[in-house]
DOVO-438253 format. One line per field, with one value per residue (C-alpha): residue number from 1; residue in three letters; z, y, x. Coordinates in Angstrom, 1 decimal. Example, Ala and Ser with C-alpha at 12.3 -4.5 7.8 and 13.67 -1.06 7.14 Angstrom:
BEGIN
i	c(1_2)
aa	c(ALA_SER)
c3	c(7.8_7.1)
c2	c(-4.5_-1.1)
c1	c(12.3_13.7)
% end
This chain:
BEGIN
i	c(1_2_3_4_5_6_7_8_9_10_11_12_13_14_15_16_17_18_19_20_21_22_23_24_25_26_27_28_29_30_31_32_33_34_35_36_37_38_39_40_41_42_43_44_45_46_47_48_49_50_51_52_53_54_55_56_57_58_59_60_61_62_63_64_65_66_67_68_69_70_71_72_73_74_75_76_77_78_79_80_81_82_83_84_85_86_87_88_89_90_91_92_93_94_95_96_97_98_99_100_101_102_103_104_105_106_107_108_109_110_111_112_113_114_115_116_117_118_119_120_121_122_123_124_125_126_127_128_129_130_131_132_133_134_135_136_137_138_139_140_141_142_143_144_145_146_147_148_149_150_151_152_153_154_155_156_157_158_159_160_161_162_163_164_165_166_167_168_169_170_171_172_173_174_175_176_177_178_179_180_181_182_183_184_185_186_187_188_189_190_191_192_193_194_195_196_197_198_199_200_201_202_203_204_205_206_207_208_209_210_211_212_213_214_215_216_217_218_219_220_221_222_223_224_225_226_227_228_229_230_231_232_233_234_235_236_237_238_239_240_241_242_243_244_245_246_247_248_249_250_251_252_253_254_255_256_257_258_259_260_261_262_263_264_265_266_267_268_269_270_271_272_273_274_275_276_277_278_279_280_281_282_283_284_285_286_287_288_289_290_291_292_293_294_295_296_297_298_299_300_301_302_303_304_305_306_307_308_309_310_311_312_313_314_315_316_317_318_319_320_321_322_323_324_325_326_327_328_329_330_331_332_333_334_335_336_337_338_339_340_341_342_343_344_345_346_347_348_349_350_351_352_353_354_355_356_357_358_359_360_361_362_363_364_365_366_367_368_369_370_371_372_373_374_375_376_377_378_379_380_381_382_383_384_385_386_387_388_389_390_391_392_393_394_395_396_397_398_399_400_401_402_403_404_405_406_407_408_409_410_411_412_413_414_415_416_417_418_419_420_421_422_423_424_425_426_427_428_429_430_431_432_433_434_435_436_437_438_439_440_441_442_443_444_445_446_447_448_449_450_451_452_453_454_455_456_457_458_459_460_461_462_463_464_465_466_467_468_469_470_471_472_473_474_475_476)
aa	c(MET_ILE_GLU_LEU_MET_ILE_ASP_SER_LYS_THR_PRO_PHE_ILE_ASP_GLU_SER_LEU_LEU_THR_GLN_THR_LEU_ASN_GLN_MET_LEU_CYS_ILE_GLU_ALA_ASP_ASP_ALA_ASP_LEU_TYR_ALA_GLU_SER_GLY_PHE_SER_GLU_SER_LEU_SER_MET_GLU_GLU_GLY_ARG_VAL_LYS_HIS_VAL_SER_ALA_SER_SER_HIS_CYS_GLY_ILE_GLY_ALA_ARG_VAL_VAL_ILE_GLY_GLU_MET_SER_GLY_HIS_ALA_CYS_THR_ASP_ARG_PHE_ASP_PRO_ALA_SER_LEU_LYS_GLN_MET_ALA_GLN_ALA_ALA_LYS_SER_VAL_ALA_LYS_ALA_GLY_LYS_ALA_LEU_PRO_THR_ILE_HIS_LEU_SER_ARG_PRO_ASN_ARG_SER_GLN_PRO_LEU_TYR_SER_GLN_ILE_ASP_PRO_THR_LEU_SER_VAL_ASN_MET_ALA_THR_ARG_LYS_ALA_LEU_LEU_GLU_ARG_ILE_ASP_GLN_LEU_THR_ARG_ALA_ILE_ASP_PRO_ARG_VAL_LYS_GLN_VAL_PHE_ALA_ASN_VAL_SER_ALA_SER_PHE_GLU_ASP_ILE_TYR_ILE_VAL_ARG_MET_ASP_GLY_ASN_VAL_LEU_HIS_ASP_ALA_ARG_PRO_LEU_VAL_ARG_PHE_ASN_ILE_SER_VAL_VAL_VAL_GLU_GLN_ASN_GLY_ARG_ARG_GLU_ASN_GLY_SER_ALA_GLY_GLY_GLY_GLY_ARG_TYR_SER_LEU_ASP_GLU_LEU_LEU_ASN_GLY_SER_LEU_PRO_GLU_TYR_PHE_ALA_ARG_GLU_ALA_VAL_ARG_MET_ALA_LEU_LEU_ASN_LEU_GLU_ALA_ILE_ALA_THR_PRO_ALA_GLY_ILE_MET_PRO_VAL_VAL_LEU_GLY_PRO_GLY_TRP_PRO_GLY_ILE_LEU_LEU_HIS_GLU_ALA_ILE_GLY_HIS_GLY_LEU_GLU_GLY_ASP_PHE_ASN_ARG_LYS_GLY_THR_SER_VAL_PHE_SER_GLY_ARG_ILE_GLY_GLU_ARG_ILE_ALA_ALA_LYS_GLY_VAL_THR_VAL_ILE_ASP_ASP_GLY_THR_ILE_PRO_ASN_ARG_ARG_GLY_SER_LEU_ASN_ILE_ASP_ASP_GLU_GLY_THR_PRO_THR_GLN_ARG_THR_THR_LEU_ILE_GLU_ASP_GLY_ILE_LEU_THR_GLY_TYR_LEU_MET_ASP_ARG_GLN_ASN_ALA_ARG_LEU_MET_GLY_MET_PRO_SER_THR_GLY_ASN_GLY_ARG_ARG_GLU_SER_TYR_ALA_ASP_PRO_ILE_LEU_PRO_ARG_MET_THR_ASN_THR_PHE_MET_LEU_ALA_GLY_GLU_HIS_SER_PRO_GLU_GLU_ALA_ILE_ARG_SER_LEU_LYS_HIS_GLY_ILE_TYR_ALA_VAL_ASN_PHE_GLY_GLY_GLY_GLN_VAL_ASP_ILE_THR_SER_GLY_LYS_PHE_VAL_PHE_THR_THR_SER_GLU_ALA_TYR_LEU_VAL_GLU_ASP_GLY_GLN_ILE_LYS_THR_PRO_VAL_LYS_GLY_ALA_THR_LEU_MET_GLY_ASN_GLY_PRO_ASP_VAL_LEU_LYS_LYS_VAL_SER_MET_ILE_GLY_ASN_ASP_LEU_LYS_LEU_ASP_PRO_GLY_VAL_GLY_THR_CYS_GLY_LYS_ASP_GLY_GLN_SER_VAL_PRO_VAL_GLY_VAL_GLY_LEU_PRO_THR_LEU_ARG_ILE_ASP_GLU_LEU_THR_ILE_GLY_GLY_THR_GLN_LEU)
c3	c(18.9_17.5_15.3_12.9_12.9_10.2_12.9_16.3_14.7_11.6_11.7_8.3_9.3_12.3_14.4_11.8_8.4_9.7_11.1_7.9_5.5_8.0_7.7_3.8_3.0_5.5_4.4_5.9_3.7_5.0_6.6_7.1_6.7_7.9_7.0_7.7_7.8_7.5_7.9_7.2_6.7_5.7_5.4_4.0_3.0_1.0_0.7_-2.2_-3.1_0.1_0.4_1.0_-3.1_-2.3_0.8_0.0_2.5_1.8_2.9_2.2_4.0_3.0_3.9_2.7_2.6_2.7_2.5_2.2_1.4_1.4_-0.9_-2.6_-1.2_-2.4_-1.5_-2.5_-1.5_-1.4_-0.6_-0.7_2.9_1.6_2.2_-1.5_-2.2_1.3_0.1_-3.6_-1.5_0.4_-2.5_-4.5_-1.8_-1.1_-4.6_-4.0_-2.2_-4.1_-2.0_-0.6_2.1_5.4_8.6_11.4_12.4_14.0_16.7_17.2_20.4_21.7_20.2_21.6_21.9_22.5_24.9_22.8_21.7_20.1_21.0_19.4_18.9_15.9_15.1_12.6_15.5_17.7_15.3_12.7_9.5_10.4_12.5_10.4_7.5_10.2_10.6_7.5_6.9_10.1_8.6_5.4_6.8_9.2_6.5_4.2_7.2_7.6_5.2_2.1_-0.7_0.2_-3.0_-2.3_0.5_-0.1_3.0_3.6_7.0_6.7_8.9_8.7_11.3_10.5_12.4_12.0_12.8_12.3_12.2_12.0_11.3_15.0_15.1_17.4_16.5_17.3_17.2_16.1_15.2_13.9_14.1_11.4_10.5_9.0_8.8_5.5_4.1_1.1_0.0_-2.9_-2.7_-5.4_-5.1_-8.6_-10.8_-9.2_-7.4_-5.3_-2.6_0.8_2.5_6.2_7.9_10.1_11.9_14.0_15.5_17.6_17.4_14.9_18.3_19.6_15.9_14.9_18.6_19.8_18.1_15.4_12.0_13.2_13.1_10.2_8.3_9.4_8.7_5.1_4.8_6.1_3.5_0.2_1.7_1.7_-1.4_-2.8_-1.6_-2.5_-5.5_-7.5_-6.1_-6.5_-7.9_-7.3_-4.2_-0.9_2.9_3.9_7.0_7.6_9.5_12.7_11.8_8.4_6.9_7.8_4.8_3.4_6.0_4.8_1.4_0.7_3.9_5.3_2.1_1.7_5.5_4.7_4.7_1.1_-0.7_1.8_1.5_-2.3_-2.5_-4.3_-1.2_-0.9_2.5_2.1_4.1_6.0_9.5_11.6_9.4_9.8_7.2_8.8_10.5_14.5_16.2_13.8_15.3_13.1_15.0_13.8_16.0_15.8_19.6_19.9_21.2_18.9_16.3_12.2_11.5_14.8_15.7_17.8_15.6_12.3_9.6_10.6_14.0_15.2_17.9_16.8_18.5_18.9_16.1_16.3_12.3_12.9_16.2_16.7_12.7_12.6_10.9_13.5_12.1_8.9_9.2_9.0_8.3_9.1_6.0_4.9_8.5_8.4_5.3_6.4_10.0_12.1_14.0_12.7_13.7_13.4_10.2_8.0_6.2_3.6_2.3_2.7_2.8_-1.3_-0.9_-0.2_2.8_3.0_5.2_5.7_7.7_10.7_12.4_11.0_12.8_13.9_17.8_19.0_19.0_21.4_18.9_19.2_15.7_15.7_15.9_13.0_11.4_12.0_11.3_7.2_5.4_2.4_2.2_2.0_5.2_4.1_6.7_4.9_1.6_-0.6_-3.0_-3.6_-5.1_-4.3_-6.1_-4.0_-5.8_-5.9_-3.1_-5.1_-4.3_-5.4_-3.3_-3.9_-0.8_0.0_2.0_1.8_3.0_1.5_4.5_4.0_7.0_9.7_8.9_7.7_4.5_1.9_1.0_-2.2_-4.3_-6.7_-4.3_-5.5_-3.4_-4.8_-3.5_-2.2_0.7_2.0_1.2_3.1_6.1_6.3_5.7_8.5_10.8_13.2_15.0_16.9_20.5_18.9_17.5_16.2_14.6_11.4_12.4_11.3_6.9_5.9_3.4_2.0_-1.5_-2.4_-5.2_-5.4_-2.1_0.3_4.2_6.8_8.1_10.3_9.8_12.5_12.7_14.5_12.4_10.9_8.9_5.9_4.6_1.0_-1.2_-5.0_-5.2_-8.1_-8.7_-11.6_-10.8_-11.4)
c2	c(19.5_16.0_15.3_12.3_11.1_9.0_8.6_10.4_13.7_14.4_15.0_14.8_16.4_18.1_18.6_22.2_20.4_17.3_19.6_21.9_18.8_17.3_20.5_20.8_17.0_17.0_17.5_17.0_14.6_12.3_9.2_8.5_9.9_9.9_10.4_7.4_8.7_6.1_6.0_2.8_1.4_-2.0_-4.6_-7.7_-9.8_-12.7_-15.5_-17.7_-20.5_-19.9_-16.0_-12.8_-11.8_-9.4_-6.2_-4.0_-1.5_0.8_3.5_5.6_7.9_9.3_10.0_9.1_10.8_8.9_10.3_7.9_8.2_5.8_3.0_5.8_6.5_9.0_8.0_9.9_10.0_12.1_11.2_15.3_17.3_21.0_22.6_22.8_18.9_17.9_20.5_18.9_15.7_16.9_18.0_14.8_12.3_14.9_14.7_11.9_14.6_16.2_19.3_19.5_21.6_21.8_20.7_22.9_23.0_19.8_20.0_17.2_15.4_13.9_10.4_7.7_4.5_1.7_-1.5_-3.2_-6.5_-6.4_-4.0_-0.5_-0.6_-0.7_-4.4_-3.5_-1.8_-4.5_-6.5_-5.2_-6.1_-7.6_-9.9_-11.0_-11.5_-13.9_-15.6_-16.2_-17.8_-19.8_-21.2_-22.0_-23.9_-25.6_-26.7_-28.2_-30.1_-31.8_-34.3_-34.2_-34.2_-30.7_-29.0_-25.0_-23.4_-20.0_-17.6_-15.0_-12.5_-9.7_-6.6_-4.0_-1.1_1.0_3.7_5.0_7.7_7.3_10.7_10.3_12.6_13.8_14.7_11.5_10.5_7.3_5.6_2.2_1.2_-2.4_-4.3_-7.7_-10.1_-13.1_-15.3_-18.4_-21.0_-23.0_-25.6_-28.2_-32.0_-34.0_-38.2_-40.2_-37.0_-36.3_-32.6_-31.7_-28.6_-28.1_-24.8_-23.7_-20.2_-18.3_-15.0_-12.3_-8.9_-9.0_-8.2_-9.6_-10.5_-12.5_-14.2_-15.0_-15.4_-18.3_-21.7_-21.0_-20.7_-23.9_-25.9_-24.2_-25.3_-29.1_-28.8_-27.4_-30.4_-32.8_-32.0_-31.8_-35.4_-35.9_-36.0_-37.5_-40.6_-39.4_-41.1_-40.5_-39.3_-41.7_-39.8_-40.3_-39.2_-40.6_-39.3_-36.5_-35.8_-32.5_-31.8_-29.1_-25.4_-24.0_-26.3_-23.6_-21.9_-24.2_-22.8_-19.0_-19.5_-21.3_-20.0_-17.4_-15.1_-15.8_-14.4_-11.2_-7.8_-6.7_-9.6_-10.5_-7.0_-7.6_-10.8_-12.4_-15.1_-18.4_-17.4_-14.6_-13.9_-17.2_-16.0_-18.1_-21.5_-24.4_-24.5_-26.7_-30.1_-29.8_-29.2_-26.3_-23.3_-21.0_-17.5_-14.3_-13.0_-9.8_-9.6_-12.6_-11.3_-10.9_-12.9_-11.8_-11.6_-9.1_-5.6_-3.2_-1.0_-2.0_0.7_2.8_2.9_0.4_-1.9_-5.5_-8.4_-12.1_-12.9_-16.3_-16.7_-20.3_-21.6_-25.5_-25.4_-22.3_-19.1_-16.3_-13.3_-11.9_-10.0_-6.4_-2.6_0.6_1.0_-2.4_-2.5_0.5_-0.3_-3.8_-2.3_-4.4_-3.4_-2.8_-6.2_-4.5_-6.1_-3.0_-3.1_-1.8_-2.4_1.0_4.7_4.5_1.9_1.5_0.2_-3.5_-6.1_-8.3_-11.6_-11.2_-14.6_-17.0_-20.7_-23.4_-24.3_-27.7_-30.5_-34.1_-36.4_-37.3_-36.6_-40.6_-41.3_-39.4_-41.1_-44.9_-44.1_-43.9_-46.9_-45.6_-42.0_-39.0_-37.2_-33.9_-32.0_-28.7_-26.8_-25.1_-22.5_-22.0_-20.2_-20.2_-18.3_-16.7_-16.8_-20.7_-21.8_-23.9_-24.3_-26.0_-26.4_-28.0_-29.8_-29.7_-32.7_-35.1_-39.7_-42.1_-43.8_-47.4_-49.2_-46.3_-46.2_-44.1_-45.3_-43.8_-39.9_-38.8_-35.8_-33.3_-34.2_-31.6_-31.4_-29.8_-29.2_-26.7_-24.9_-25.4_-28.8_-29.6_-28.1_-30.1_-33.5_-32.9_-36.3_-35.7_-32.6_-33.0_-31.7_-30.5_-26.4_-25.4_-21.6_-21.4_-20.1_-16.8_-17.1_-15.9_-13.0_-12.6_-10.7_-9.1_-6.9_-6.2_-5.7_-7.9_-8.0_-10.2_-13.1_-15.6_-19.2_-22.2_-25.4_-28.3_-32.1_-32.6_-35.3_-34.7_-37.7_-37.0_-34.4_-34.9_-35.7_-34.7_-36.9_-38.3_-41.9_-43.3)
c1	c(-10.2_-10.8_-7.8_-7.7_-3.9_-1.8_0.9_1.5_2.8_0.7_-2.6_-5.2_-8.1_-9.2_-12.9_-13.6_-13.3_-15.2_-18.4_-18.2_-17.9_-20.7_-23.1_-22.7_-23.8_-27.0_-30.2_-34.0_-34.7_-32.0_-32.9_-29.4_-25.9_-22.1_-18.7_-15.9_-12.4_-9.7_-5.7_-3.9_-0.7_0.4_3.5_4.8_7.6_7.6_10.3_10.8_13.6_15.5_15.4_13.3_12.3_9.7_9.0_6.2_4.7_1.8_-0.2_-3.7_-5.3_-8.9_-12.8_-15.9_-19.2_-22.5_-26.5_-28.7_-32.6_-35.0_-33.4_-31.0_-27.1_-25.1_-21.5_-18.8_-14.7_-11.6_-8.1_-7.3_-8.2_-8.6_-11.7_-12.7_-12.0_-14.3_-17.3_-17.0_-17.3_-20.2_-22.2_-21.9_-23.0_-25.6_-27.1_-29.7_-31.9_-34.4_-34.6_-31.3_-32.5_-30.3_-30.5_-29.5_-25.9_-24.9_-21.3_-19.3_-18.9_-16.4_-14.9_-16.7_-14.3_-15.4_-14.1_-11.8_-11.8_-8.5_-4.5_-5.3_-1.3_-0.3_1.1_3.9_6.0_6.3_8.9_10.9_12.0_15.0_13.6_10.9_13.6_15.5_12.1_11.4_14.5_14.3_11.6_12.4_15.2_12.8_10.7_13.0_15.1_11.3_11.3_14.0_11.1_10.4_11.8_10.2_8.7_6.9_6.4_4.9_4.5_2.2_0.4_-1.6_-3.4_-6.3_-7.1_-11.1_-13.2_-17.1_-19.0_-22.5_-25.1_-25.9_-22.5_-21.6_-17.7_-16.6_-13.4_-12.0_-8.1_-7.6_-4.4_-4.5_-1.6_-1.1_1.1_0.8_3.2_3.2_5.3_6.3_7.0_8.5_8.6_9.1_8.4_5.2_4.7_2.1_1.5_0.4_-0.1_-1.3_-1.1_-3.5_-3.3_-5.7_-6.1_-3.0_0.7_3.0_5.0_2.7_2.5_5.5_7.4_5.5_5.1_2.8_4.8_7.1_3.4_2.2_5.4_4.8_1.0_2.0_4.6_1.8_-0.8_1.9_3.1_-0.2_-1.3_1.6_-0.6_-3.9_-6.1_-8.4_-11.6_-14.8_-17.5_-21.8_-24.4_-23.0_-22.9_-20.0_-18.5_-17.0_-14.2_-14.0_-12.9_-12.4_-14.4_-16.8_-16.3_-19.2_-21.6_-20.2_-20.9_-23.7_-25.7_-24.7_-24.5_-27.9_-29.0_-26.9_-30.0_-29.9_-30.7_-33.8_-34.7_-34.8_-36.1_-33.5_-32.3_-33.6_-34.5_-36.3_-39.6_-38.7_-38.4_-39.7_-39.7_-37.8_-35.0_-32.7_-32.6_-33.2_-29.9_-28.7_-28.1_-26.2_-24.3_-22.6_-20.4_-18.5_-17.2_-14.8_-11.3_-8.7_-10.4_-9.8_-13.8_-14.0_-15.1_-15.3_-17.8_-19.0_-18.4_-21.4_-20.5_-22.9_-21.7_-20.8_-22.9_-23.7_-26.7_-28.8_-29.2_-30.9_-31.9_-32.5_-33.3_-36.0_-34.5_-34.4_-32.9_-31.1_-27.5_-28.3_-26.6_-28.7_-30.3_-31.5_-32.7_-34.8_-36.5_-37.0_-38.3_-35.7_-32.7_-29.4_-27.0_-23.9_-22.9_-22.2_-19.1_-16.8_-13.3_-12.2_-13.1_-14.0_-16.6_-19.9_-21.5_-22.6_-24.0_-21.3_-20.9_-18.2_-17.6_-19.9_-20.0_-22.3_-22.6_-21.3_-23.9_-23.8_-21.7_-18.7_-16.6_-15.2_-19.4_-19.9_-16.9_-17.7_-21.7_-20.1_-20.4_-19.0_-18.7_-16.1_-14.7_-13.5_-10.8_-10.0_-11.7_-9.8_-12.2_-15.8_-18.6_-22.7_-25.1_-27.3_-30.7_-31.0_-28.3_-26.3_-22.7_-19.3_-16.4_-13.6_-11.1_-7.8_-7.8_-10.2_-10.3_-12.5_-14.2_-15.4_-17.1_-16.6_-12.6_-10.6_-9.1_-7.1_-6.8_-8.5_-7.4_-9.8_-12.8_-15.5_-18.8_-21.9_-25.3_-27.6_-27.6_-31.0_-30.9_-27.9_-28.8_-32.5_-29.6_-27.9_-27.9_-24.7_-23.3_-20.1_-19.5_-15.9_-16.6_-13.7_-13.0_-10.6_-6.9_-7.3_-7.1_-10.9_-11.1_-14.9_-15.9_-18.9_-19.6_-15.8_-14.9_-12.7_-13.0_-11.6_-13.8_-13.9_-16.0_-16.7_-17.7_-17.8_-17.8_-20.8_-22.8_-24.5_-26.2_-26.3_-24.2_-23.1_-19.4_-17.3_-14.2_-12.1_-13.3_-16.8)
% end
């Protein structure tokens, strides 16, 4: 018997109920169908003004049923596991069918447990609450000691664990257990009445012990202070059209937003993306190769299997400037006559499947970072990004920087504040003239939103020169 567990002692649904529910929802018309059973637990501690002010812990469990027929998808969910509730859920998901003729009885296989890319152990078990509290207090003291201008410190440590079983319409059962940890710190500094802030953080799919007992918390604390003090020196950003060099790592969020979303299967099947129907065409400068890879061990965006039970993979989206593929879930892949790339994702059992990114990055090139910066006569060196947004249909984007510098005659000069980068994704790809040899992935902070759902993702980029971008600033 297969038992799905909230913890090691409490089963919440067994094989007989899963089998019964699956057979109640299947019909002869279905192109695809599955059950997604999930139990999860999360904890968070936050420090403000030198003491822990917020402690939270929550758990959830439930099951989602899905029946797919052509372009239609019936989705229903419940957090109750009695036969009546499960039957009602199955019938609701099945309502997209016309005839509703049942298939022969399906029997479940044993769970298929993939080779893990990350630990399958609840990360909250490795470090108790008292130890986490002591760490935050130590980091608060350390941060304030770095510089007397530090006036406020905000720190947070969080961890979650999701135990997931996916039951496919053929009776195949797949399992994944997903840990996720994160540490964040934000500081406020003051000098001569001027206040600025800085932040840093990171995490991934590993234990809290690995995150907290190494040097990472101290490193993030020093980075947050450095960023805040840098902003005290920042001048107004010059506005206009000029060349920009993006730093490695987190600036890959521009690639994620401006390019990645436009390569997701649903937008391309519906013809609403600027990249629709363009596979085989040159859409970027030579040397530009963009990858989505859900198989990188311990990364925030990695998954052993996607939320449809398909193994994740390394998918080349753009190769040497040529568009080679899209990110696919099962439904959009079938309708477009293409294979799934293992990118079907959902925030929880209560949400429908969407094609989403995992870890998306551009491969390294041959130029040194110093060479790219020296090439700027007058431009901006953007090292870190804040928020941003993109219009999928046009590819137009707007991003704000959190760390940027004015470059004059190949020399990094003064930090600038409030720089906004504006452009068009497809145009920007064609204006890439230098690709650095220093590919770097982000520290593990990415969360992607789409259709009201948020999922953890990763981004990456080498140093990149873009010959022309519109810079919105406060100085003309």
